[in-house]
C-alpha positions as CSV (number, residue, x, y, z in Angstrom):
1,X,17.7,33.9,-14.1
2,X,14.1,34.4,-12.9
3,X,12.9,32.4,-16.5
4,X,15.6,29.6,-15.0
5,X,13.9,29.3,-11.6
6,X,10.1,29.3,-13.7
7,X,11.3,26.7,-16.0
8,X,12.8,24.2,-13.5
9,X,9.6,24.4,-11.2
10,X,7.9,23.6,-14.1
11,X,9.9,21.1,-14.7
12,X,9.7,19.5,-11.2
13,X,6.2,19.5,-11.2
14,X,6.0,18.4,-14.7
15,X,8.4,15.3,-14.6
16,X,6.5,13.2,-12.2
17,X,3.2,13.6,-14.1
18,X,4.4,12.3,-17.2
19,X,6.3,9.4,-15.6
20,X,2.5,8.5,-13.7
21,X,1.0,8.8,-17.3
22,X,3.7,6.6,-19.1
23,X,3.2,4.1,-16.3
24,X,-0.7,3.9,-16.9
25,X,-0.5,3.6,-20.3
26,X,-1.3,-0.3,-21.2
27,X,1.2,-2.1,-23.3
28,X,0.6,-1.5,-27.1
29,X,2.1,-5.6,-28.5
30,X,-0.1,-8.4,-27.0
31,X,0.4,-9.8,-23.3
32,X,2.1,-13.2,-22.6
33,X,1.9,-13.9,-19.3
34,X,5.2,-13.4,-17.5
35,X,4.7,-9.7,-19.0
36,X,1.3,-9.6,-17.6
37,X,2.5,-11.0,-14.6
38,X,5.0,-7.9,-14.2
39,X,2.3,-5.3,-15.4
40,X,-0.2,-6.5,-12.4
41,X,2.5,-6.4,-9.9
42,X,3.2,-3.0,-10.5
43,X,-0.2,-1.4,-11.1
44,X,-2.2,-3.6,-8.7
45,X,-4.4,-1.8,-6.4
46,X,-4.5,-4.4,-3.4
47,X,-0.8,-5.2,-3.9
48,X,0.2,-1.8,-3.7
49,X,-1.6,-1.2,-0.1
50,X,0.0,-4.3,1.2
51,X,3.1,-2.5,0.3
52,X,2.2,0.6,2.0
53,X,1.2,-1.3,5.2
54,X,5.2,-2.1,5.2
55,X,5.8,1.9,6.0
56,X,3.4,1.6,9.0
57,X,5.4,-1.1,10.5
58,X,8.5,0.7,10.0
59,X,7.3,3.6,11.4
60,X,6.5,1.3,14.4
61,X,9.5,-0.2,14.3
62,X,11.3,3.6,15.0
63,X,8.2,4.2,17.7
64,X,9.2,1.1,19.7
65,X,13.2,2.4,19.9
66,X,12.2,5.4,21.2
67,X,13.5,6.8,24.5
68,X,11.2,7.9,26.9
69,X,11.2,12.0,27.4
70,X,12.2,13.3,30.8
71,X,9.5,15.5,32.8
72,X,10.9,19.0,34.0
73,X,8.3,20.8,36.5
74,X,8.7,23.8,38.4
75,X,6.8,25.6,41.1
76,X,6.6,28.9,43.0
77,X,4.3,29.5,46.3
78,X,3.8,31.3,49.3
79,X,5.4,28.4,51.4
80,X,9.3,28.0,52.5
81,X,11.1,27.4,50.0
82,X,9.0,29.9,47.8
83,X,10.3,28.5,44.4
84,X,11.3,24.5,43.3
85,X,12.6,23.3,39.8
86,X,12.8,19.3,39.2
87,X,14.0,17.1,36.2
88,X,12.9,13.8,36.1
89,X,14.3,11.3,34.0
90,X,12.9,7.7,33.7
91,X,15.5,5.0,33.1
92,X,14.2,2.0,31.9
93,X,15.6,-1.3,32.9
94,X,15.6,-5.1,32.1
95,X,15.8,-4.8,28.2
96,X,12.3,-3.2,27.7
97,X,13.6,-1.1,24.4
98,X,15.4,-4.0,23.0
99,X,12.1,-6.2,23.3
100,X,9.6,-3.8,22.1
101,X,12.0,-2.9,19.0
102,X,12.2,-7.1,18.4
103,X,8.4,-7.1,18.7
104,X,8.2,-4.6,16.0
105,X,10.5,-6.1,13.9
106,X,8.3,-9.3,14.0
107,X,5.1,-7.5,12.9
108,X,7.2,-5.8,10.1
109,X,7.7,-9.5,8.9
110,X,3.8,-9.9,8.8
111,X,3.9,-7.2,6.5
112,X,6.1,-8.8,3.8
113,X,3.5,-12.1,4.4
114,X,0.6,-10.0,3.6
115,X,2.5,-8.7,0.8
116,X,2.9,-12.7,-0.4
117,X,-1.1,-13.2,0.3
118,X,-2.2,-10.6,-1.8
119,X,0.6,-11.0,-4.6
120,X,-0.5,-15.2,-4.4
121,X,-4.0,-13.9,-5.0
122,X,-3.4,-11.4,-7.8
123,X,-1.6,-14.3,-9.5
124,X,-4.7,-16.8,-9.2
125,X,-6.8,-14.3,-10.6
126,X,-4.1,-13.2,-13.5
127,X,-4.0,-16.9,-14.2
128,X,-8.0,-17.4,-13.8
129,X,-8.5,-14.4,-16.5
130,X,-5.8,-14.8,-18.6
131,X,-6.1,-18.2,-19.8
132,X,-9.9,-17.3,-19.7
133,X,-9.2,-14.6,-22.2
134,X,-7.2,-17.2,-24.3
135,X,-9.8,-20.1,-24.6
136,X,-12.2,-17.1,-25.1
137,X,-10.2,-15.8,-28.3
138,X,-9.9,-19.7,-29.6
139,X,-13.9,-20.3,-29.3
140,X,-14.3,-16.7,-30.9
141,X,-11.8,-17.9,-33.7
142,X,-13.6,-21.7,-33.9
143,X,-17.4,-19.9,-34.2
144,X,-15.9,-17.4,-36.9
145,X,-14.9,-20.4,-38.9
146,X,-18.2,-22.4,-38.3
147,X,-19.8,-19.6,-39.4
148,X,-17.9,-18.9,-42.7
149,X,-18.8,-22.9,-43.3
150,X,-22.4,-22.5,-43.2
151,X,-22.3,-19.4,-45.0
152,X,-20.7,-21.1,-47.6
153,X,-23.2,-24.1,-47.3
154,X,-25.8,-21.9,-47.5
155,X,-24.9,-20.0,-50.9
156,X,-24.0,-23.5,-52.6
157,X,-27.4,-24.7,-51.3
158,X,-28.9,-21.5,-52.9
159,X,-26.8,-22.2,-56.1
160,X,-28.1,-25.2,-56.3
161,X,-32.2,-24.5,-55.4
162,X,-31.3,-21.5,-58.4
163,X,-30.4,-24.5,-60.7
164,X,-33.7,-26.5,-59.8
165,X,-31.3,-29.7,-58.3
166,X,-33.0,-29.4,-54.6
167,X,-36.0,-27.9,-53.1
168,X,-36.1,-24.8,-51.0
169,X,-36.2,-26.9,-48.0
170,X,-32.6,-26.9,-48.3
171,X,-31.8,-23.5,-48.5
172,X,-34.0,-22.5,-45.5
173,X,-32.3,-25.3,-43.5
174,X,-28.8,-23.8,-44.6
175,X,-30.2,-20.1,-43.8
176,X,-31.0,-21.7,-40.3
177,X,-27.5,-22.9,-39.7
178,X,-26.0,-19.7,-40.5
179,X,-28.6,-17.5,-37.5
180,X,-27.3,-20.0,-35.5
181,X,-23.6,-19.6,-36.1
182,X,-24.4,-16.1,-36.1
183,X,-26.0,-16.1,-32.7
184,X,-23.8,-18.2,-31.1
185,X,-20.7,-15.8,-32.6
186,X,-22.6,-13.1,-30.6
187,X,-22.4,-15.3,-27.7
188,X,-19.0,-16.1,-27.4
189,X,-18.1,-12.4,-28.1
190,X,-20.1,-11.2,-25.5
191,X,-18.5,-13.6,-23.0
192,X,-14.5,-12.6,-24.8
193,X,-15.8,-8.8,-24.0
194,X,-16.5,-10.2,-20.5
195,X,-13.4,-11.8,-19.4
196,X,-11.4,-9.3,-21.7
197,X,-13.1,-6.7,-18.4
198,X,-12.5,-9.0,-16.1
199,X,-8.5,-9.2,-16.7
200,X,-8.4,-5.2,-17.0
201,X,-9.6,-5.1,-13.7
202,X,-6.7,-7.5,-12.8
203,X,-4.3,-5.4,-14.5
204,X,-6.0,-1.8,-13.1
205,X,-7.0,-0.6,-17.1
206,X,-10.6,0.7,-17.8
207,X,-13.3,-2.0,-18.7
208,X,-13.2,-1.2,-22.1
209,X,-9.5,-1.5,-23.0
210,X,-8.8,-3.7,-25.9
211,X,-6.0,-6.0,-24.3
212,X,-4.9,-8.6,-26.3
213,X,-2.9,-11.5,-25.3
214,X,-1.2,-14.5,-26.4
215,X,-0.4,-18.2,-25.3
216,X,-1.7,-21.4,-25.4
217,X,-3.6,-23.3,-22.9
218,X,-1.1,-26.0,-22.6
219,X,1.5,-23.5,-21.6
220,X,3.0,-24.0,-18.0
221,X,2.0,-27.0,-17.4
222,X,4.1,-29.7,-15.2
223,X,4.4,-33.1,-14.3
224,X,2.6,-34.5,-11.2
225,X,5.2,-34.6,-8.7
226,X,5.4,-37.3,-6.2
227,X,3.8,-37.3,-2.8
228,X,6.8,-36.7,-0.6
229,X,7.8,-34.6,-3.2
230,X,4.5,-32.5,-3.4
231,X,4.2,-32.6,0.8
232,X,7.7,-30.8,1.0
233,X,7.1,-28.0,-1.5
234,X,3.4,-27.4,0.1
235,X,5.2,-27.3,3.7
236,X,8.0,-25.0,2.3
237,X,6.2,-22.6,0.5
238,X,2.6,-22.4,1.6
239,X,1.9,-18.9,2.6
240,X,-0.7,-19.9,5.1
241,X,1.6,-21.8,7.2
242,X,4.2,-18.5,7.0
243,X,1.8,-17.0,8.0
244,X,0.9,-18.5,10.9
245,X,4.7,-19.1,11.6
246,X,4.8,-15.6,11.7
247,X,1.9,-14.8,14.4
248,X,3.4,-17.6,16.6
249,X,6.7,-15.8,16.4
250,X,5.2,-12.0,16.9
251,X,3.6,-13.6,20.3
252,X,6.1,-15.3,21.6
253,X,8.1,-11.4,21.2
254,X,5.1,-10.4,23.3
255,X,5.5,-12.8,25.9
256,X,9.3,-11.3,26.4
257,X,8.1,-7.7,26.3
258,X,5.1,-8.8,29.0
259,X,7.9,-10.2,31.3
260,X,10.4,-7.8,30.9
261,X,8.1,-5.3,31.8
262,X,7.7,-6.6,35.3
263,X,11.1,-5.1,36.3
264,X,9.8,-1.5,38.0
265,X,11.1,1.4,35.7
266,X,13.0,3.9,38.1
267,X,12.7,8.0,37.8
268,X,15.3,10.1,39.0
269,X,14.9,13.3,39.8
270,X,17.4,16.4,40.4
271,X,16.3,19.6,41.3
272,X,16.7,22.9,43.2
273,X,14.8,24.8,46.1
274,X,15.0,28.2,46.2
275,X,14.3,31.6,48.5
276,X,13.6,30.0,51.7
277,X,14.5,32.7,54.0
278,X,16.7,32.7,57.0
279,X,17.8,29.2,55.9
280,X,19.0,28.8,52.4
281,X,19.1,30.8,49.1
282,X,19.0,28.1,47.0
283,X,19.7,24.2,48.1
284,X,19.8,21.0,45.7
285,X,17.4,18.0,45.6
286,X,17.6,14.7,44.7
287,X,15.3,11.7,44.6
288,X,14.5,8.5,43.4
289,X,11.2,7.1,42.6
290,X,9.5,3.7,41.3
291,X,6.8,1.3,41.0
292,X,6.5,-1.8,43.0
293,X,5.1,-5.1,41.7
294,X,3.3,-6.4,44.5
295,X,-0.1,-7.2,42.7
296,X,0.4,-6.4,39.1
297,X,3.0,-8.6,37.1
298,X,1.4,-9.2,34.0
299,X,0.2,-12.2,35.0
300,X,-3.4,-12.2,32.8
301,X,-1.3,-10.6,29.9
302,X,1.4,-13.1,30.0
303,X,-1.3,-16.3,30.3
304,X,-3.0,-14.7,27.4
305,X,0.0,-14.2,25.1
306,X,1.5,-17.9,25.5
307,X,-2.2,-19.0,25.0
308,X,-2.4,-17.2,21.5
309,X,1.1,-18.7,20.8
310,X,-0.7,-22.4,22.0
311,X,-4.0,-21.8,19.6
312,X,-1.3,-20.7,16.8
313,X,0.7,-23.9,17.0
314,X,-2.5,-25.9,17.0
315,X,-3.6,-23.9,13.9
316,X,-0.4,-24.6,12.0
317,X,-0.4,-28.3,12.9
318,X,-4.4,-28.6,11.6
319,X,-3.4,-26.5,8.5
320,X,-0.4,-29.3,7.6
321,X,-2.5,-31.9,8.3
322,X,-5.3,-30.3,5.7
323,X,-2.2,-30.0,3.3
324,X,-1.1,-33.7,3.9
325,X,-4.9,-35.0,3.2
326,X,-5.4,-32.2,0.2
327,X,-2.0,-33.7,-1.3
328,X,-3.4,-37.3,-0.4
329,X,-6.7,-36.3,-2.1
330,X,-4.7,-35.1,-5.6
331,X,-2.2,-37.8,-5.9
332,X,-4.0,-41.4,-4.7
333,X,-7.0,-40.7,-7.5
334,X,-4.0,-40.1,-10.2
335,X,-3.1,-43.9,-9.7
336,X,-5.8,-45.5,-11.5
337,X,-5.7,-43.1,-14.4
338,X,-1.9,-43.8,-14.4
339,X,-2.7,-47.7,-14.5
340,X,-5.4,-47.5,-17.2
341,X,-2.8,-45.6,-19.4
342,X,0.0,-48.3,-18.8
343,X,-2.5,-51.2,-19.6
344,X,-3.5,-49.2,-22.9
345,X,0.2,-48.8,-24.0
346,X,0.9,-52.3,-23.2
347,X,-2.4,-53.2,-25.4
348,X,-1.1,-51.3,-28.1
349,X,2.4,-52.6,-28.0
350,X,1.1,-56.1,-27.9
351,X,-0.8,-55.7,-31.3
352,X,2.3,-54.2,-32.4
353,X,4.6,-56.9,-31.3
354,X,5.6,-60.3,-33.1
355,X,7.2,-63.5,-32.1
356,X,9.1,-63.5,-29.0
357,X,8.3,-59.8,-27.8
358,X,4.4,-60.6,-28.2
359,X,5.2,-63.6,-26.1
360,X,6.9,-61.6,-23.4
361,X,4.3,-58.8,-23.4
362,X,1.5,-61.6,-22.9
363,X,3.6,-62.6,-19.7
364,X,3.7,-58.9,-18.6
365,X,0.2,-58.1,-18.9
366,X,-0.9,-61.5,-17.3
367,X,0.9,-60.4,-14.5
368,X,0.4,-56.3,-14.6
369,X,-3.6,-57.5,-14.9
370,X,-3.4,-60.0,-11.5
371,X,-1.7,-56.6,-9.4
372,X,-4.6,-54.2,-10.8
373,X,-7.1,-56.8,-10.0
374,X,-6.0,-56.9,-6.4
375,X,-5.4,-52.9,-6.0
376,X,-9.2,-52.6,-7.4
377,X,-10.1,-55.1,-4.6
378,X,-8.1,-53.4,-2.0
379,X,-9.7,-49.8,-3.0
380,X,-12.9,-50.7,-3.2
381,X,-12.8,-52.3,0.4
382,X,-11.5,-49.2,1.5
383,X,-13.8,-47.2,0.0
384,X,-16.8,-49.0,1.3
385,X,-15.4,-48.5,4.7
386,X,-15.1,-45.1,4.1
387,X,-19.1,-45.2,3.1
388,X,-20.2,-47.1,6.0
389,X,-19.2,-44.5,8.6
390,X,-21.2,-41.2,9.2
391,X,-20.6,-38.3,6.5
392,X,-17.3,-40.3,5.6
393,X,-18.7,-39.9,1.7
394,X,-19.4,-36.5,1.9
395,X,-15.8,-35.5,4.0
396,X,-13.6,-37.5,1.4
397,X,-15.7,-35.9,-1.3
398,X,-15.3,-32.0,-0.2
399,X,-11.4,-33.3,0.7
400,X,-10.6,-34.4,-2.7
401,X,-12.8,-31.0,-4.5
402,X,-11.0,-28.6,-2.0
403,X,-7.7,-29.9,-2.6
404,X,-6.6,-27.6,-5.6
405,X,-8.3,-24.4,-3.4
406,X,-6.1,-25.3,-0.6
407,X,-2.9,-25.3,-2.0
408,X,-0.6,-22.7,-3.5
409,X,3.0,-23.8,-5.0
410,X,3.2,-20.4,-7.1
411,X,2.8,-23.0,-10.5
412,X,1.1,-20.8,-13.2
413,X,-0.9,-23.3,-14.7
414,X,-4.2,-22.2,-16.8
415,X,-7.4,-22.6,-14.3
416,X,-8.9,-25.2,-16.6
417,X,-6.6,-27.7,-15.1
418,X,-7.2,-26.6,-12.0
419,X,-10.0,-28.1,-10.1
420,X,-12.3,-25.4,-8.5
421,X,-15.9,-25.2,-6.3
422,X,-16.6,-21.8,-7.6
423,X,-19.5,-21.8,-9.8
424,X,-18.4,-18.1,-11.3
425,X,-15.0,-19.4,-12.5
426,X,-14.6,-18.9,-16.2
427,X,-13.7,-22.8,-16.8
428,X,-17.4,-23.5,-15.5
429,X,-19.1,-21.0,-17.7
430,X,-21.7,-22.7,-20.1
431,X,-20.3,-23.2,-23.5
432,X,-23.2,-22.7,-26.5
433,X,-24.5,-26.2,-27.4
434,X,-23.4,-25.5,-31.3
435,X,-19.8,-23.7,-30.2
436,X,-17.4,-25.2,-31.8
437,X,-14.5,-26.5,-29.1
438,X,-10.6,-27.5,-29.8
439,X,-9.8,-30.9,-30.6
440,X,-13.2,-31.4,-32.5
441,X,-14.4,-31.6,-35.9
442,X,-16.6,-28.8,-36.9
443,X,-19.6,-29.9,-38.4
444,X,-22.7,-27.6,-39.5
445,X,-23.7,-28.7,-43.1
446,X,-27.1,-30.2,-43.1
447,X,-26.9,-33.9,-43.4
448,X,-29.6,-33.3,-46.3
449,X,-27.4,-31.2,-47.8
450,X,-24.8,-33.5,-47.4
451,X,-26.0,-36.3,-49.3
452,X,-27.4,-34.1,-52.0
453,X,-24.3,-33.0,-52.4
454,X,-22.7,-36.5,-52.2
């Protein structure tokens, strides 16, 4: 029996340790963005700290629902009667207890808002680190290809030099290209290591953990919504607006509690008197007492709470206006780009068309060009008027570049598709001049070698 108990105790203590070790193990397979988000949500320390805040708020709800304890007192003296005992029971009126519970529950909803704020921050950090690592992996692959091509060019130049077809200068130029490609490869690999360490920090892993990711920079892109649709999404899902609404609701509950506390709390006393020689041996005692609210009726506290609620409503209106201006600053510059894309498409169709279709496209392009000219004139006049006002240009530029950082709809697009003012963003890090980029042809063969090979 003793052996069984020891085995049970060992199992109880070892099981949590084994589960914790299993949770701390990094994923073996390459991570997709969804898998990385799920992994980070369960391991990020800031999110865990925000979730623990909920336990504190739940304890506050229990504290607010507690009933005041009665007071028991007794005394003995040489006066008559010689002994006495009293029981004081406070009785809260005016719904004070329910108001305290409502206030604590509203503050509990703030804990959920804090969790959502941390999740939004985590999602953005993970998006930047994840797709920066994807871009770094692609740069490493392209730079390795460039080094391989430069090495082959160097070998060809060496072979031709051995054959006496080219001078020694061609070999030196080819070797210089190999050295440059090797340096660029070391640089992009160091950038890859740095970005991987950043991703490991978001995932709560050790910095030297060889985390592998899989994905494409064109993943999770969405079409541009209309202004009204984007405004509706922003006002419904922006976590800053939700937080301001919750804080205003908390102030409203606090005002109700302060008003309920105006009602005095009576204290009922029940007791007994003992040992009064010549009068009685045991006598009952009853009483009631309460504070009279003549001077202090929580006027200052109520006024302060109402002022705080009004301030929060004003902040919400200002935040809503900022979001609308940011949306307008994002969507408005897309209109000329859409007009330009439509014009290019129309020109290409006009070149391929023949006969009646070509004539129809000609009239359509003529009408479209007139509309585009009118639109350009109106935009030029608006911009001119804006720049004539004091600080108008600075405000317009700041509004445009701050638009993406103000909004957060939960779209997990790659960070390189977003606008950011941060110079430390992975998308704004300098790329070596000789490092190949996606969509561009790799050309590392010296011009003289190409001519001689031809």
